[in-house]
Backbone bond lengths (Angstrom), bond angles and torsions (degrees), N, CA, C in turn:
res aa  C-N    CA-C-N  psi(-1)  N-CA   C-N-CA  omega(-1)  CA-C   N-CA-C  phi
1 M - - - 1.462 - - 1.526 109.45 -
2 A 1.338 115.67 135.36 1.470 119.55 179.93 1.527 108.58 -72.95
3 P 1.357 116.74 141.51 1.473 118.36 179.23 1.517 110.56 -64.74
4 E 1.333 113.82 146.57 1.471 118.21 179.34 1.530 109.42 -72.53
5 T 1.297 114.72 138.94 1.476 119.26 176.00 1.522 108.58 -117.16
6 G 1.313 114.54 152.77 1.461 119.12 179.71 1.519 110.21 -74.02
7 P 1.327 116.75 173.42 1.463 120.02 178.93 1.532 110.43 -61.32
8 V 1.307 115.36 139.98 1.467 120.61 179.93 1.532 108.72 -75.46
9 A 1.320 115.47 132.21 1.470 119.53 -179.50 1.522 109.81 -66.95
10 T 1.316 115.68 139.34 1.471 120.49 176.34 1.535 108.79 -75.51
11 P 1.338 117.22 162.18 1.475 119.02 177.47 1.534 112.99 -55.05
12 V 1.331 116.33 -38.01 1.475 119.60 -179.49 1.530 110.44 -67.45
13 E 1.339 116.82 -40.28 1.474 120.31 177.57 1.528 111.11 -64.39
14 R 1.335 115.74 -39.50 1.470 119.37 178.06 1.526 110.92 -64.91
15 L 1.327 114.81 -36.40 1.469 120.04 178.81 1.536 110.40 -65.03
16 E 1.328 116.17 -42.16 1.467 119.23 178.58 1.528 110.44 -64.71
17 Q 1.326 116.81 -39.54 1.472 120.09 177.38 1.532 111.01 -61.47
18 A 1.341 115.39 -40.48 1.474 119.95 178.61 1.528 110.43 -63.39
19 L 1.350 115.95 -38.86 1.473 120.67 178.06 1.534 110.23 -63.47
20 I 1.328 117.02 -47.11 1.470 121.82 -179.32 1.534 110.02 -60.24
21 Q 1.344 116.00 -43.79 1.471 119.67 -179.64 1.532 110.88 -61.83
22 K 1.327 116.33 -41.00 1.468 120.42 179.03 1.530 111.03 -62.36
23 I 1.332 115.59 -44.03 1.467 119.72 -178.76 1.532 110.02 -65.76
24 E 1.339 116.40 -45.69 1.471 120.09 -177.49 1.526 111.73 -65.31
25 A 1.339 116.29 -31.72 1.469 119.91 179.65 1.534 111.70 -85.49
26 G 1.331 115.67 -4.13 1.470 119.03 -176.20 1.518 111.82 68.60
27 D 1.349 115.40 21.99 1.467 121.14 -176.44 1.534 109.99 -95.16
28 V 1.330 115.54 50.81 1.466 121.48 -179.36 1.519 107.26 -117.07
29 E 1.326 115.80 134.53 1.466 119.00 -179.55 1.536 109.03 -74.69
30 L 1.324 115.54 105.18 1.461 120.77 -177.06 1.523 109.66 -92.46
31 P 1.333 116.61 141.75 1.465 118.40 178.74 1.526 110.72 -69.42
32 L 1.305 115.97 150.31 1.463 120.49 171.70 1.516 108.20 -77.89
33 L 1.320 116.63 144.66 1.461 119.49 171.73 1.524 106.24 -71.54
34 P 1.351 117.70 120.30 1.463 118.51 -178.55 1.534 110.81 -51.69
35 Q 1.335 115.84 142.21 1.468 121.12 -174.21 1.524 111.67 -55.24
36 A 1.329 115.41 -42.83 1.471 118.75 -179.12 1.524 110.85 -62.67
37 A 1.330 116.43 -41.28 1.472 120.70 179.83 1.520 110.32 -63.55
38 S 1.329 115.73 -41.77 1.466 120.95 179.52 1.530 110.69 -61.39
39 R 1.340 115.80 -43.81 1.469 119.75 -179.38 1.528 111.68 -68.16
40 V 1.325 116.05 -37.97 1.478 119.52 178.09 1.529 109.96 -63.42
41 L 1.351 116.87 -43.20 1.468 120.76 178.08 1.525 110.55 -59.37
42 A 1.331 116.05 -44.73 1.467 120.64 -179.17 1.531 110.84 -63.61
43 L 1.340 116.02 -42.54 1.473 119.97 178.81 1.520 111.12 -63.59
44 A 1.344 115.37 -43.36 1.472 119.82 -178.12 1.529 110.99 -63.10
45 A 1.345 116.12 -30.68 1.468 119.94 -178.56 1.528 112.84 -85.81
46 D 1.335 116.76 -8.46 1.465 121.52 -176.01 1.527 110.44 -95.13
47 P 1.333 117.52 112.53 1.474 119.24 -178.04 1.536 112.84 -63.19
48 A 1.343 116.76 -19.36 1.476 119.77 -178.90 1.531 112.26 -85.93
49 S 1.346 116.63 -7.11 1.470 118.42 -177.19 1.530 109.65 -74.40
50 D 1.328 115.11 156.93 1.469 118.95 178.91 1.521 109.37 -140.40
51 A 1.324 114.68 178.41 1.466 121.15 -174.95 1.523 112.02 -61.36
52 S 1.328 117.59 -36.42 1.472 119.45 -177.21 1.524 110.61 -66.52
53 K 1.360 117.29 -36.41 1.471 120.53 177.42 1.526 110.43 -64.55
54 L 1.343 115.29 -41.77 1.462 118.87 -179.39 1.527 110.84 -66.43
55 S 1.334 117.42 -45.53 1.462 118.87 -177.71 1.531 111.22 -66.85
56 S 1.344 117.82 -34.90 1.471 118.76 177.86 1.527 110.65 -69.64
57 L 1.336 117.19 -34.34 1.461 121.23 175.98 1.532 110.23 -63.29
58 I 1.318 117.39 -46.05 1.471 121.29 179.95 1.531 110.09 -64.70
59 H 1.328 116.69 -38.44 1.463 121.73 179.35 1.520 112.32 -57.45
60 Q 1.350 116.80 -30.62 1.467 120.36 -175.76 1.531 112.41 -68.56
61 D 1.321 116.47 -18.34 1.470 121.11 -178.38 1.530 107.61 -118.88
62 Q 1.330 115.71 103.19 1.472 119.56 -172.93 1.524 112.69 -61.34
63 A 1.340 115.89 -41.39 1.472 118.94 -179.81 1.523 110.69 -63.71
64 L 1.337 115.73 -42.23 1.469 120.39 179.17 1.526 110.38 -64.39
65 A 1.331 116.36 -43.82 1.475 120.34 179.65 1.531 110.40 -59.25
66 A 1.335 116.61 -41.39 1.477 120.70 179.46 1.521 110.56 -64.52
67 H 1.351 116.50 -42.65 1.473 120.17 178.45 1.528 110.69 -61.84
68 V 1.319 116.37 -45.42 1.466 121.06 -177.90 1.529 110.46 -61.67
69 M 1.326 116.31 -43.23 1.470 119.76 179.94 1.531 110.72 -64.22
70 R 1.330 115.92 -42.26 1.472 118.82 -179.63 1.526 110.42 -64.14
71 I 1.342 116.42 -43.14 1.468 120.94 -179.57 1.531 110.51 -64.89
72 A 1.337 116.34 -42.45 1.471 120.61 -179.59 1.524 111.59 -61.57
73 N 1.337 116.61 -28.39 1.468 120.75 -179.91 1.523 113.36 -93.43
74 S 1.325 117.47 6.09 1.468 120.66 -176.23 1.531 111.08 -82.31
75 P 1.344 117.00 161.59 1.474 120.67 179.52 1.536 113.57 -57.79
76 A 1.333 117.14 -25.28 1.472 120.01 -178.35 1.523 111.70 -61.17
77 Y 1.321 116.70 -32.29 1.467 120.56 -176.48 1.525 111.82 -108.40
78 M 1.316 116.44 -3.37 1.469 125.17 170.02 1.525 114.92 38.32
79 P 1.338 117.75 61.88 1.466 118.05 175.95 1.529 110.26 -65.75
80 R 1.326 115.81 139.28 1.477 119.34 179.44 1.523 110.77 -69.13
81 S 1.341 115.65 -30.37 1.465 120.25 174.59 1.531 106.79 -136.95
82 P 1.339 118.56 157.62 1.469 119.60 -176.58 1.528 112.34 -56.90
83 V 1.359 114.85 138.38 1.461 120.57 176.13 1.526 107.21 -82.38
84 V 1.328 116.37 119.46 1.469 119.69 -170.93 1.526 113.54 -106.44
85 S 1.321 117.82 -10.90 1.470 120.06 -179.94 1.522 109.39 -151.37
86 L 1.322 115.50 162.95 1.471 119.26 177.53 1.524 111.06 -64.38
87 Q 1.338 116.64 -35.62 1.472 119.91 176.90 1.531 110.14 -60.59
88 H 1.318 114.92 -40.80 1.472 120.86 178.02 1.538 109.45 -64.51
89 A 1.338 115.65 -41.74 1.473 120.00 179.62 1.530 110.92 -62.01
90 V 1.338 115.75 -41.60 1.471 120.17 178.03 1.524 110.17 -61.80
91 A 1.332 115.45 -45.08 1.470 120.24 -178.38 1.525 111.20 -63.23
92 M 1.347 115.96 -38.18 1.459 119.73 -175.19 1.530 112.52 -81.36
93 L 1.339 116.18 -42.90 1.467 120.14 -173.22 1.526 112.93 -94.51
94 G 1.336 116.18 -27.85 1.469 119.91 -175.13 1.515 110.68 89.30
95 I 1.320 115.12 156.33 1.466 120.44 -173.58 1.531 112.37 -66.03
96 T 1.349 117.40 -34.47 1.461 120.07 -177.07 1.520 111.03 -65.67
97 L 1.338 116.40 -49.78 1.464 120.33 -178.55 1.521 110.48 -67.65
98 L 1.318 117.43 -37.84 1.460 120.14 179.24 1.528 110.65 -65.83
99 S 1.343 117.09 -38.43 1.467 120.76 175.93 1.527 110.25 -59.54
100 E 1.326 115.51 -44.18 1.462 122.18 179.29 1.523 111.48 -58.49
101 I 1.344 115.08 -48.30 1.466 120.72 -178.71 1.524 110.14 -63.39
102 A 1.338 116.48 -44.79 1.467 120.59 -178.60 1.530 110.93 -64.64
103 F 1.338 116.91 -42.53 1.468 120.50 179.01 1.532 110.33 -62.52
104 T 1.325 115.99 -46.45 1.466 121.30 -176.88 1.523 110.92 -64.39
105 A 1.341 116.60 -44.52 1.470 120.81 -178.79 1.525 111.06 -63.62
106 S 1.327 117.13 -40.42 1.469 119.51 -178.89 1.529 111.38 -74.42
107 L 1.337 116.69 -30.62 1.464 120.51 178.78 1.523 111.19 -64.98
108 K 1.318 116.49 -43.37 1.472 121.23 -176.07 1.521 111.09 -56.37
109 S 1.326 116.69 -39.78 1.466 119.97 -175.54 1.528 111.82 -69.48
110 G 1.341 117.11 -24.26 1.456 119.13 -174.38 1.514 115.70 -102.70
111 A 1.322 117.62 -40.01 1.469 119.85 -167.05 1.519 114.02 -102.44
112 F 1.312 118.15 -20.14 1.464 119.95 -173.15 1.528 111.35 -109.83
113 K 1.333 115.63 70.01 1.467 119.88 177.73 1.517 109.22 -142.52
114 V 1.329 116.47 122.68 1.463 121.23 172.62 1.530 106.72 -140.11
115 P 1.335 118.19 98.72 1.471 120.66 -178.24 1.528 111.68 -53.19
116 G 1.322 115.38 134.35 1.466 120.61 -179.50 1.515 113.75 90.99
117 H 1.331 116.41 -11.51 1.481 120.21 -179.54 1.536 109.98 -128.28
118 E 1.334 115.19 39.07 1.467 119.51 -174.68 1.531 112.97 -59.91
119 D 1.342 117.08 -39.58 1.478 119.82 -178.60 1.525 111.31 -65.54
120 E 1.331 115.83 -41.75 1.460 120.12 -180.00 1.534 110.86 -66.96
121 V 1.327 115.98 -40.98 1.468 120.41 179.12 1.527 110.39 -64.35
122 K 1.329 116.10 -39.71 1.475 120.04 178.05 1.530 110.05 -62.28
123 R 1.334 115.99 -41.19 1.475 120.52 178.49 1.532 110.26 -62.13
124 L 1.343 116.34 -45.14 1.469 120.73 179.44 1.528 110.98 -62.48
125 W 1.336 116.25 -41.98 1.468 120.98 -178.29 1.524 110.71 -64.56
126 R 1.336 116.79 -45.13 1.474 120.09 179.62 1.529 110.31 -62.49
127 H 1.337 116.41 -38.64 1.468 119.14 178.75 1.531 110.26 -65.01
128 S 1.318 116.62 -40.34 1.471 120.24 178.93 1.523 110.89 -63.84
129 L 1.328 116.24 -43.40 1.473 120.48 178.91 1.534 110.99 -61.90
130 A 1.326 116.10 -45.26 1.473 120.01 -179.95 1.525 110.43 -64.74
131 S 1.333 117.20 -38.85 1.472 120.95 178.98 1.529 110.46 -64.12
132 G 1.341 116.47 -41.40 1.463 120.40 177.95 1.519 111.53 -61.40
133 A 1.329 115.55 -45.62 1.466 120.14 -178.82 1.529 111.47 -66.03
134 F 1.329 117.46 -42.54 1.469 120.35 178.59 1.534 111.14 -67.89
135 A 1.344 116.42 -35.24 1.472 119.43 179.17 1.526 110.41 -59.84
136 K 1.332 116.55 -37.12 1.468 119.93 177.04 1.529 110.83 -64.17
137 E 1.319 116.17 -42.28 1.474 120.22 -179.19 1.531 110.89 -63.88
138 V 1.337 116.55 -43.19 1.472 120.31 179.51 1.531 109.62 -66.39
139 A 1.347 115.99 -40.36 1.472 120.16 -179.59 1.532 110.97 -62.30
140 R 1.328 116.85 -41.77 1.484 119.98 177.59 1.527 110.01 -60.17
141 M 1.316 115.18 -42.32 1.469 120.49 -178.71 1.532 111.02 -64.52
142 R 1.346 115.54 -37.43 1.462 120.29 -178.59 1.534 112.33 -90.61
143 R 1.353 116.10 -1.14 1.476 122.52 179.83 1.533 111.51 57.08
144 V 1.341 115.32 47.12 1.470 120.38 174.41 1.531 108.38 -119.51
145 N 1.330 116.52 174.56 1.460 121.83 -172.80 1.534 112.14 -59.96
146 V 1.323 115.43 116.05 1.466 121.42 -174.47 1.534 111.43 -72.98
147 E 1.355 116.71 -40.94 1.473 119.67 -177.34 1.531 110.33 -64.67
148 S 1.319 115.97 -42.84 1.465 120.76 178.73 1.532 110.08 -63.31
149 A 1.321 116.87 -41.87 1.471 121.75 179.81 1.523 110.53 -61.19
150 Y 1.340 116.23 -40.91 1.469 120.16 -179.95 1.522 110.38 -59.89
151 L 1.327 117.33 -46.50 1.466 120.99 -179.84 1.533 111.04 -62.02
152 C 1.332 116.32 -41.39 1.471 120.10 178.28 1.528 110.56 -60.37
153 G 1.333 116.04 -46.72 1.470 120.08 -179.95 1.515 112.56 -65.82
154 L 1.326 116.44 -44.44 1.470 120.94 -177.38 1.523 112.11 -64.82
155 L 1.343 116.76 -38.23 1.464 120.72 -169.18 1.528 114.18 -104.02
156 H 1.336 118.37 2.06 1.471 118.74 -172.18 1.527 112.94 -64.37
157 E 1.343 117.06 -22.03 1.470 119.39 179.61 1.530 111.53 -117.03
158 I 1.323 116.40 27.66 1.470 121.30 -177.17 1.537 111.55 -61.50
159 G 1.324 117.39 -22.26 1.467 120.97 178.40 1.523 113.70 -73.19
160 K 1.337 117.42 -19.84 1.471 119.72 -172.69 1.534 113.94 -62.67
161 P 1.354 119.13 -50.32 1.471 116.53 178.86 1.524 112.80 -63.55
162 V 1.331 116.59 -27.77 1.475 119.94 179.89 1.532 110.28 -72.23
163 V 1.335 117.21 -42.66 1.472 120.10 175.39 1.531 109.44 -61.60
164 L 1.316 116.12 -43.56 1.471 121.68 179.41 1.533 110.20 -57.33
165 Q 1.326 116.56 -46.21 1.471 121.67 179.58 1.529 111.23 -64.92
166 T 1.332 116.19 -43.88 1.475 121.09 -178.12 1.526 110.81 -63.11
167 V 1.337 115.96 -46.60 1.470 120.33 -179.43 1.526 110.37 -65.20
168 T 1.326 116.67 -42.79 1.470 121.14 -179.64 1.524 110.66 -59.26
169 T 1.336 116.69 -43.18 1.468 121.61 179.66 1.529 110.88 -65.96
170 L 1.341 116.32 -44.95 1.470 120.58 178.83 1.537 111.05 -61.33
171 A 1.323 116.20 -44.88 1.469 121.17 -178.78 1.529 110.32 -63.02
172 H 1.322 115.85 -38.23 1.470 120.64 -179.41 1.532 110.32 -66.20
173 T 1.328 116.57 -45.05 1.475 119.53 -177.72 1.529 111.33 -69.25
174 Q 1.338 116.71 -27.36 1.471 119.86 -179.68 1.539 112.53 -98.31
175 H 1.343 115.33 5.60 1.486 121.88 177.46 1.531 111.65 55.01
176 I 1.332 114.83 45.64 1.473 120.42 178.70 1.531 108.41 -113.47
177 L 1.322 115.11 131.04 1.459 120.07 176.36 1.530 108.10 -95.59
178 L 1.322 116.45 114.08 1.471 120.48 -177.17 1.517 110.81 -92.80
179 E 1.318 115.59 138.60 1.467 119.55 175.16 1.524 108.58 -77.21
180 K 1.338 115.40 148.20 1.477 120.45 -175.58 1.521 113.50 -56.31
181 P 1.348 119.55 -43.99 1.479 118.73 -179.52 1.536 112.32 -60.69
182 V 1.337 117.40 -35.60 1.469 121.09 178.86 1.526 109.14 -67.02
183 L 1.328 115.27 -47.43 1.463 121.08 -179.70 1.528 110.68 -58.90
184 R 1.320 115.97 -46.68 1.467 120.13 -178.55 1.525 110.83 -66.10
185 G 1.316 116.63 -36.55 1.473 120.74 178.07 1.522 111.55 -62.52
186 W 1.321 116.79 -41.16 1.464 120.07 178.53 1.524 111.38 -68.72
187 V 1.322 116.05 -39.96 1.470 119.68 178.19 1.527 109.29 -60.19
188 E 1.342 116.64 -43.89 1.467 120.98 178.42 1.532 111.07 -64.58
189 G 1.327 115.80 -41.06 1.460 120.48 -171.88 1.523 114.97 -75.52
190 Y 1.334 116.76 -29.78 1.474 119.06 -171.69 1.527 114.44 -114.54
191 H 1.331 117.55 -3.48 1.471 118.55 -172.04 1.524 113.81 -65.06
192 S 1.332 117.77 -34.08 1.470 117.45 -174.91 1.529 110.59 -69.17
193 R 1.340 117.19 -35.09 1.469 119.93 178.39 1.527 110.84 -65.32
194 V 1.325 115.84 -40.89 1.464 120.04 178.04 1.530 110.03 -71.91
195 G 1.325 116.49 -36.91 1.466 120.83 178.37 1.516 112.22 -59.01
196 V 1.335 116.76 -38.14 1.469 121.04 178.09 1.533 109.98 -65.41
197 L 1.336 117.18 -39.53 1.475 120.61 176.70 1.526 110.53 -60.46
198 I 1.344 116.01 -42.25 1.467 120.52 179.33 1.526 110.24 -65.19
199 A 1.338 116.16 -44.71 1.471 120.91 -179.28 1.530 110.97 -57.85
200 E 1.343 115.58 -40.05 1.473 119.51 179.02 1.527 110.63 -68.82
201 K 1.325 116.61 -42.29 1.473 120.42 -179.83 1.529 110.80 -63.68
202 W 1.323 116.30 -38.09 1.472 121.23 -177.43 1.529 112.80 -86.65
203 S 1.334 117.41 -2.51 1.475 122.09 -176.35 1.528 111.72 53.35
204 L 1.322 115.45 46.83 1.469 120.21 178.87 1.527 109.78 -71.72
205 P 1.342 117.33 156.67 1.470 119.92 177.43 1.534 110.85 -55.36
206 K 1.341 115.32 146.89 1.474 120.42 -174.54 1.534 112.77 -59.07
207 Q 1.345 116.41 -33.72 1.463 117.83 -179.05 1.537 111.26 -68.14
208 V 1.337 117.11 -29.17 1.466 120.62 177.73 1.535 109.52 -70.42
209 T 1.330 116.36 -42.54 1.471 120.66 176.77 1.524 110.22 -59.50
210 A 1.329 117.07 -43.82 1.475 120.99 179.35 1.527 110.87 -62.62
211 A 1.334 116.44 -42.15 1.470 120.28 -179.76 1.526 110.74 -63.86
212 I 1.326 117.44 -40.68 1.470 121.39 177.83 1.530 109.98 -60.31
213 Q 1.321 115.32 -43.71 1.466 120.28 -173.94 1.523 112.92 -76.15
214 Y 1.333 117.12 -36.48 1.470 119.10 -167.48 1.530 115.76 -123.29
215 Y 1.338 119.15 9.14 1.475 116.93 -175.50 1.529 111.97 -62.39
216 E 1.336 117.55 -28.44 1.468 119.49 178.46 1.527 111.68 -87.03
217 E 1.333 116.53 -20.41 1.472 121.28 -178.53 1.526 108.39 -129.22
218 Y 1.325 116.17 59.59 1.470 120.35 -170.72 1.526 113.32 -63.40
219 D 1.325 117.43 -21.06 1.468 119.14 178.45 1.524 111.96 -69.27
220 H 1.332 117.41 -17.56 1.467 121.31 179.58 1.526 112.17 -88.65
221 A 1.325 117.25 -6.05 1.468 119.99 -176.48 1.531 110.39 -73.25
222 D 1.343 115.92 124.32 1.468 120.83 177.99 1.527 110.84 -77.60
223 S 1.327 115.78 -29.63 1.465 120.10 -179.60 1.532 108.33 -143.90
224 F 1.317 115.70 164.62 1.481 122.30 -179.97 1.535 112.13 56.76
225 R 1.338 115.68 37.74 1.471 118.68 -179.11 1.526 111.07 -61.79
226 Q 1.340 116.56 -37.41 1.469 120.93 179.73 1.530 110.56 -57.77
227 E 1.347 116.75 -44.43 1.467 120.82 -179.95 1.529 110.83 -65.87
228 C 1.335 116.14 -36.96 1.468 119.99 179.11 1.531 110.75 -66.21
229 L 1.341 115.88 -43.82 1.470 120.94 177.21 1.524 110.95 -60.73
230 L 1.305 114.55 -47.59 1.459 121.33 -177.30 1.537 110.62 -61.55
231 T 1.348 116.18 -40.73 1.467 120.91 -179.96 1.518 110.60 -68.38
232 C 1.330 116.16 -38.49 1.468 120.31 176.63 1.529 110.30 -60.41
233 A 1.329 116.53 -47.10 1.473 120.65 179.60 1.528 110.58 -61.09
234 A 1.336 116.68 -43.41 1.463 121.03 -179.57 1.527 111.15 -63.64
235 D 1.328 116.01 -40.42 1.468 121.51 178.59 1.528 110.56 -61.02
236 K 1.322 116.60 -44.04 1.469 120.42 -179.04 1.537 111.32 -69.42
237 L 1.325 116.67 -38.97 1.472 120.32 176.75 1.532 110.49 -62.76
238 A 1.340 115.75 -39.81 1.474 120.21 178.50 1.531 110.44 -63.97
239 S 1.335 116.30 -41.09 1.470 119.62 178.03 1.522 110.84 -62.31
240 H 1.330 116.37 -42.01 1.468 119.89 178.82 1.533 111.16 -63.55
241 L 1.323 116.77 -41.08 1.467 120.50 -178.88 1.527 111.43 -66.45
242 L 1.329 117.05 -45.13 1.469 120.94 -169.91 1.528 113.37 -93.81
243 T 1.345 116.88 -28.39 1.474 120.07 179.28 1.531 109.22 -136.53
244 P 1.350 116.65 67.73 1.474 119.92 -175.11 1.525 113.61 -61.09
245 D 1.343 117.50 -21.96 1.477 119.09 177.66 1.525 110.66 -68.28
246 D 1.340 116.20 -29.25 1.471 120.75 179.62 1.532 112.31 -88.31
247 M 1.337 115.99 -24.30 1.471 120.05 -177.81 1.535 107.46 -139.38
248 S 1.326 115.05 90.07 1.461 119.39 -178.46 1.530 109.99 -71.85
249 E 1.320 116.22 163.32 1.465 119.85 178.86 1.526 110.64 -63.82
250 E 1.329 116.01 -37.63 1.474 120.10 179.65 1.535 110.32 -62.10
251 T 1.338 116.15 -45.39 1.472 120.94 178.92 1.523 110.19 -63.11
252 L 1.329 115.49 -44.75 1.462 121.33 -179.00 1.534 111.00 -57.64
253 R 1.327 116.10 -49.40 1.464 120.59 -176.05 1.529 112.53 -64.09
254 A 1.324 116.22 -24.93 1.473 119.97 -177.57 1.530 112.40 -84.92
255 L 1.327 118.37 -4.15 1.467 120.45 -176.07 1.527 111.53 -67.56
256 A 1.325 115.52 139.31 1.472 121.41 -177.48 1.527 112.56 -66.05
257 V 1.337 116.62 -25.14 1.467 119.59 -173.56 1.532 112.36 -60.12
258 F 1.329 117.48 -32.41 1.470 119.32 -179.14 1.526 111.13 -68.52
259 G 1.334 115.87 -39.34 1.464 119.66 175.32 1.522 111.30 -64.06
260 E 1.349 116.47 -39.81 1.466 121.42 178.11 1.531 111.32 -61.08
261 L 1.334 115.72 -31.47 1.470 121.00 178.96 1.531 112.60 -87.04
262 N 1.357 115.84 3.05 1.472 121.16 -175.50 1.519 112.37 58.89
263 L 1.334 114.58 37.82 1.465 119.93 174.50 1.526 108.15 -102.30
264 Y 1.324 115.59 134.32 1.460 122.26 -174.85 1.530 110.31 -104.51
265 P 1.341 117.71 170.78 1.474 119.21 -178.50 1.529 113.86 -51.45
266 N 1.346 117.51 -38.65 1.478 117.94 179.88 1.536 111.64 -69.56
267 D 1.353 116.64 -28.22 1.471 119.88 174.87 1.527 109.97 -67.20
268 I 1.343 115.82 -40.85 1.476 119.63 178.36 1.527 109.30 -65.65
269 D 1.358 116.78 -36.53 1.481 120.16 174.60 1.526 110.04 -55.83
270 Q 1.330 116.40 -45.09 1.477 121.03 -179.68 1.523 110.79 -63.57
271 L 1.324 117.15 -41.05 1.471 120.56 178.33 1.531 110.49 -63.78
272 M 1.314 116.07 -38.19 1.470 120.09 179.00 1.534 111.25 -62.99
273 K 1.316 116.11 -31.53 1.473 120.32 -179.73 1.531 112.12 -70.93
274 T 1.347 116.95 -14.33 1.468 119.56 -179.80 1.534 111.67 -90.80
275 K 1.332 117.91 1.24 1.478 119.94 -173.34 1.526 112.25 -59.67
276 D 1.329 117.45 -42.20 1.474 120.12 -178.85 1.525 110.57 -63.81
277 H 1.330 116.24 -41.52 1.467 120.04 179.24 1.530 110.11 -64.90
278 V 1.330 117.00 -44.38 1.471 120.55 -179.89 1.528 109.78 -60.78
279 L 1.324 117.31 -43.16 1.469 120.46 179.27 1.524 111.07 -62.72
280 A 1.322 116.53 -37.99 1.472 120.18 177.61 1.532 110.46 -64.15
281 V 1.332 116.97 -39.19 1.482 121.18 177.76 1.531 109.73 -65.13
282 V 1.338 116.52 -43.99 1.478 121.22 178.63 1.527 109.78 -58.28
283 N 1.323 116.36 -47.22 1.466 120.35 -178.40 1.533 111.57 -65.91
284 A 1.320 116.63 -34.62 1.468 120.46 179.85 1.526 111.33 -68.97
285 L 1.322 116.51 -40.33 1.474 121.42 -174.95 1.526 112.59 -91.09
286 N 1.330 117.02 -3.35 1.469 120.78 -176.23 1.527 109.65 -80.52
287 L 1.341 115.58 71.81 1.472 121.82 -171.67 1.518 112.05 -65.02
């Protein structure tokens, strides 16, 4: 009698196994943190840095300087008169907000690119921008560090375009055509593990790494639970803003995360009033 064998794995199952093996071995092509973004992060963390250092750093990258000027003149930041120079932008927006804009603009050019999946990448980028903006609003309400909250919101799904790229490359080499729901399911399922690898490679602040890893499972966070909660709330608010059919206001308001943050119905009312501003920020930064 021939020995019994288990069910033969389908090509799609084999592809998922190959993806898991790559992630577990750390054999995933991670994006480099763009040089300008790295320098902006370092400047923002340096108490001795000042506006002139930031504006001279932005000046060194013509494309970045152009993006910053365009964003500073957008409806999201509502300048009373046109911003005509980086010095003017610093004076009007302040070094913290300008650092944020410069970091975000330089990040987009490096980390959010997957040829053939431009629409999906654009969707992911807009969600990240909205999450960053909402994270600031929640942080103000909870009186916690706003700049740190922004980074947590902006970067919590940084693994998604990388998983998308990795799966696309694997599928291409194995001549497998993946259906969109399968692809999206894998991106959702594996992005946080890849995001942690990116956070380590980029030497991101520890609270950002924790938010990437635990924003969906904040009860498992050993440290920085507040940042994980805040990022979860921002993520859900972003989903409601950008895809209200998937996240209705009724569903949003019933989420446990708001109670965990000690936010009450009137606090959620206040967050809802920021939706137009958040959308304006998303549109301004959506390079």
